[in-house]
N, C-alpha and C positions, 0 to 999 in steps of 0.2 A: 800867613799865606796870602797870596794875591787872589783876586777874583778868578783869574785864569787857572790857578792851580788847585783851588779848593772845591770840593764837591758842594752842590747846592743843598742847603737845608731849608725846607719849605714849611710854611705854616700848615697845620693840619696833617703833618706826617703821622703815620702809624707809630705807636709807642714802642714796638718790639717787645722784648721781655721773654720770660720762660714759656708762656703759652704760644707766643709766636714761634719760638724755637721748636716746640713740640709739633705744632701743625705743619710748619715748614719741613721739619724732619721727616714727617710721613710722606710728604710730596717728594722729597729727595730720595727716600727709600724706593719709591716707584721708579725714579730715574736710575737708581743703582741697579735694580733688577733689569731694567730695559737695556742697560749697557752690558750686563752679563750676557744677555741673550744676543745682543748685537755683535759682540766680539767673540762669541763662542765659536764661530767658524774659523777665526784666526788661529786657534790651537788645533783645529780639526781639518785644516786644508789638505794635508797629505792623506789623511784617512778618507776624506770626501773623494779625492781622486781615485782611490782604490775602490771605494764603495759604489760609486756611480760610473766608473770607467770613463773618465773625462780627461781632456788635456788642459793646458794652462789657460787658454782662452775661455773654455767652458767653465773652468773653476772660477775664474775672475767674474764670470757672469752672475754667480751667486751674490757676490758683494756689490757688483754694479747695479743689479736689479734692486737689491735692498736699499742702496743709497739713492737710486733713481726715484724710488717711491718716497723715500724720506725727504729728499731735496724738493721734489715736486709738490709735496704737501705742506711745506713750511709756511707759505703765505696763506693758504686755506686754514691751516691750524691757527695761525695768528688771528685771523678773522673770527674763527670759532671761539677762541679764548676771550677775545674782546666782547663777543656777543653772548656766549653761553656761560662763561665763568670757568674756573679752573677744575672744580670737582667733576663736573659732567664730562669735560674733555679727557681728564685723566682716567676716568672710569672706562670710557670707550677704549682708550689706549691700552690699559692693562688687559682687558678682555682680548683685544686683537693680538698683542704680542705674546700672550700666553698660549693662545690657540696656534699661533705661528710656530712657537718653539715646540709645542706638542706635536704638531703636524710634521715638523722636520725630523723629530725622533722616529716616527713610524713611516717616513717616506720610503716606498719601495723603488722609486724611480727618480731619475734626474728631473723630469718635468714636475712631479709632485713636490720634490724638494725645492725647486725654484718658486712654485706657488706659495709654499710655506714661508720661505724667506721674504717674499713680497708682502705677505700678510704681517709678518713680524716687523718689517720695515714700516708698514703703515701704522701699527700700534706704537712703535718706537718714536715715530715722527710727532706723536701727540704729547710726548712727555716733557722735553726740555723747555720748550716755550712756556708750557703750563707752570713749570717749577719757577722759571724766571718771573712770571706774572705773580705767582704766589709770594715770592720774596718782596716784590714792590708793594704788594697789598698789606704785608704784615710787618715790614721793617722800614725805618726812616730812610730817605733818599741817600743820606751820607753813608749808609751801610751798604749801598748797592754794589759797589765793586767787590767788597769782601764776600758778601752773600753769594754773588755770582761765581766767584772763584771757588768758594767752598762747595757749591753745587757741582762744579766741574771736578773738584777734588774727589768728592764722593763717587761721581761717575767713574773716575779712573780707578777707584777702589773696586768697582764692579769689574773693570778690566783685569785687575789683579786677581780677582776670584776666578775669572776665566782661565788666566794663565797658570795659576797654582792649583786650583781645586778641580775645575772642570777637565783640564788636561789629564790629570791623574785619574779621575773617574772614567774618562774615555778609554784609557788603556787598561783599567782594572775591571770595570763592569761592562764595558762595551758601549757601542753607539746608542742604541735604543734606551737602555737604562739611564745613561748619563744625561741625555737630552730630556727624556721624559721626567726624570727626577728633578732636574733644574726647573722644569715648568711649574713645580709646586710653589716655588718662590713667588710666582705671579699671583697665585691664589691667596697667599698670606698677605701680600701688600694690598690686594683688593679688599680683603676683610678689614684691615686697619683703616684704609682710606674711607670705606663706607661708614665706619663707626665714628671716626674722629676728625676727618678733614673738613675744614670750612674755608670758603673763598676769601673771607676778610674778617677782621675783628669787628666787634660790635661798635657802632658809632662811626665806622669808616666805610660805609656802603658807597660804592661808586655811583656817580650820577647816571641815571638811565641814558643809554645811547639810542638816539633816534635813528632808525635805519629804514630804508625803503628799497629792499631787494638789491638788484644789480647796481643801482646808483650809489648805495652805501658802500658796497664792496669797492667799486672803482674809486670812490672818493678816498677811502681809507688807504688804499694802495698808492694812489697818486700823491696824496699829502705826505705820506711817509717817505716815498721815494724822492720827493722834491727837496727834502732836507739833506744837505751835503753830509751831515753826521751819519745818516742812515746808510748812504752810499759808501762813505769811508769805512763804516763798520763792516759792511759786506766784504769789501776788498781786504781789510785786515784779516777777517775770518777766512776768506778764500786763500790768502797767501801763507798764513801761518799754520793752519790746522792740518792740511792734507799730507805732508810728508810723514808725520807720525801716524796718522790715520791709516795710510796705505801700508805702512810697515807693520802696525799692530793688527790691522783688520785681516790682512791676507798674506802679503808678500814677504814679511820679515822672516818668518820661520823657514820658508823654502830658500830664501837668499842665504841665511846663515848656515843651513844644513847642506844645500846643494852647491852653492857658490863658494862658501867659506870653509866647508869641510868640518863643521862642528857637529857634535852629537845633538840629538833632540833635547836632552837635558840641559846642556850648556846653552843652546839657543833659547830655550824657555827661560833660563836665568837672565839672559840679556834682555828678553822681552819684559821680564819683571822689572829690570832696572829702568826701562823706559817709563813704566808706570810709577815706580817709586820716585824717580826724578820729577815726573809730572806733579805728583802730590806735594813734593817739597817746594818746587818752583812756584806752584800755584799759591801757596801761603805767602811767599815772598812778593810775588807780583800783586796779589790782592792788597797787601799792606802798603806797598809803594804807590799803587794807583789811588787808593783811598786817601792817602796823604798828599800826593802830588799828581794832579791830573795832567800836568804838563809832561809827565814821564811816559804817557801812553804811547805816543808815536815813536820815541827812541827805543822803548822796550820792544815794540812790534818789529821795527826795522832791524834792530840788533839781533832779534831771534831769527829772522829770515836770513840775515847774513851769516850767522854762526851755523845755521842748519845747512846752508849751501856749501860752506867751506868744508864742514865735516863729511857731508854726503859725497862731495867731489873727492876728498882725500881718501875715502874708503873705497869707492867703486873704481877709482883710477889708480889705486896703489900698484906699483910696478911689479910686485911679486904675485905668485899664484893666489895667495890668501893674505888678507890684511892682518896685521898683528893684533893680538887680543886687546892691547892697550888702546888701539885706534877704534876697535869695535865698541869697547866700553865707553870711550869718549863720544862716539856717534850716538849711542843709546842715551847717554846722559843729556846730550844736547837736544835730541828728539823729545825728551821729556818736557822741554820748555815750550813745545809747539802748542799743546792744549791750553795752558795758561795764557799764552800770547793771543790765541784766538778769542779768548774771553774778553780781551780788551775791545774787540769790535762792538760788543754790547755796551761798553762804557762810552762809546761815541754815539750810539743810537739812542741810549736812554735819555740823556738830557736834551736831545734834539726833538723829542716827541712828547706830547702831553699824555696823561695816563690813559685816555681812551684809545690811544693808538699804540700803546706799548707792545701788545701782542703782535700786531701787524708788522711793526718795525723790527721786532726781534725775529720774526719769521723770515723777513727779507735778509737780515744779517746772517741768520743760521743757514740759509741756502748756500752761502759762499763756499765754506769749507767743504761741504758735502758734494757740491758740483765739481770742485777741484779734485776731491778724492775719487769720485766716480770716473772722471775723465782720465785720471792717472792710472787707476786700476785697470781700465780698459786698455790704455796705451801700453802699459807694461805687459799685460797678457798677450796682446797682439805681437809686440816686439819680441817677446821671448819665443813665441812659436815661429816667427819669421826669421830669427837669427840663430835658432838652435840653442835656446836657453843661454844667450849671452846677456848676463845681468848688467854688464857695464853699459851696453847700449840701451837696454830696456830701462834701467834706472835713471838714465840721463833725461828721460821725459820730465822729471821733477823740475829741472832747471828752466824749462820753457814756461811752465805755469808760474813759477816764482818770479820770473822776469815780467810777465804780464801783470801779475798782481802788484808787484812793487811799483811799477810805473803808475798804476792807478792810485796807490797810496800817496805817492809824491805829488800827484796832480791835485788831489782833493784835500790834503791835510790842512793847508792854510785857510781855505774857504770854510771848512768845517769848524775849525777853532775860532775863527772870526765870528761866525754865526752863533756859536755857543756863548761867546762873551756877550754878544748883543742880547741874547735871551736871558742870560744871568742878570745883566744890568736892568733889563726891563722888569724881571720878576721882583727884584729888590726894590725898585721904584714903586711898583704896584703894592708891595707889602707895606711900604712906608705910608702910602696914602689910603690904606684900608681903614675905615673908621672903627674905633673900639668902643 
């Protein structure tokens, strides 16, 4: 492979191995639980409408507020991870998202439920960047793409639990018991993390980062943003993630039931298909990117194009309802959105040194959640304004895809050129290091 297509292997990389898998697995288990809690509203949207007596715009506010908190915290979380380490940040996250899920279970009013989802989003925001940082500390750089995709895959398994398990609990034991019972998962991972999680393997302690208050924060953000790879990563994440996130997090079930005339059971099966497709595609994308870094941009752009085509074909189908085959194809393609969004981190990772990985990852991770939040709001407002016309409301997706795609095309050449320069410089430096 050429220098442009092969991932960097650096001196002093962590060794990986069984212990790395164990420690990293605990961190991923925290993320798994966070995703269960994050996506739990997706299977309870119609129930929430009845429970709190709200319309489409108010219902979308649940997810918008949760994502607003999540997106707004990504850069602060990155700075926290760089400064405090993974274990401390994950501990705070578990406590917050468990309290949020428990509060949502017992919320008697719309306002209290909103506050609970905001608290949940705050805790959720602390997890993924921490898990990415844990992977870079325990595994060699060449394993980065696959480790990141596996983390995303496990997260989608959490979505699967929401779709298959929590949805059934919700309709068998009721709102309070289902959400309160699921909160126990947070207690379990908190205990495991306290006992077994470590920030890094022995002998691979990071160099202490010197920081002086606000100057350190501004410098971390400015240096990370200055790298075109960080900005390209943000826009890749922005453009690829949000269609599936919007579909799974809130609007997929109402669209399939109300606009397409499906039963809840059939709609739930299609949502499950999105998750299963995500897990399958994630393994493929991880392997491809690990072996051929030059495939990153084509994979991202190809996913955006396929998503746009299937989305348009479904919502503008000339009949009253799209055929089942088309809905299945849409859900299968939406499954590629999550793995494609992980490619954004594969642009930011080689563009930044270890002491800025958390900050850079936080910037990238903002992208998809800002896009999701914007689209959730737009769809809710348009549904209320048009009398639940999903064709008009769901067309908001194309606007954000066009904006994001234009930025990817603008930045891709600059980011790849800069990455080649850094790779050559690191190899030259390694050759001249005295032994």
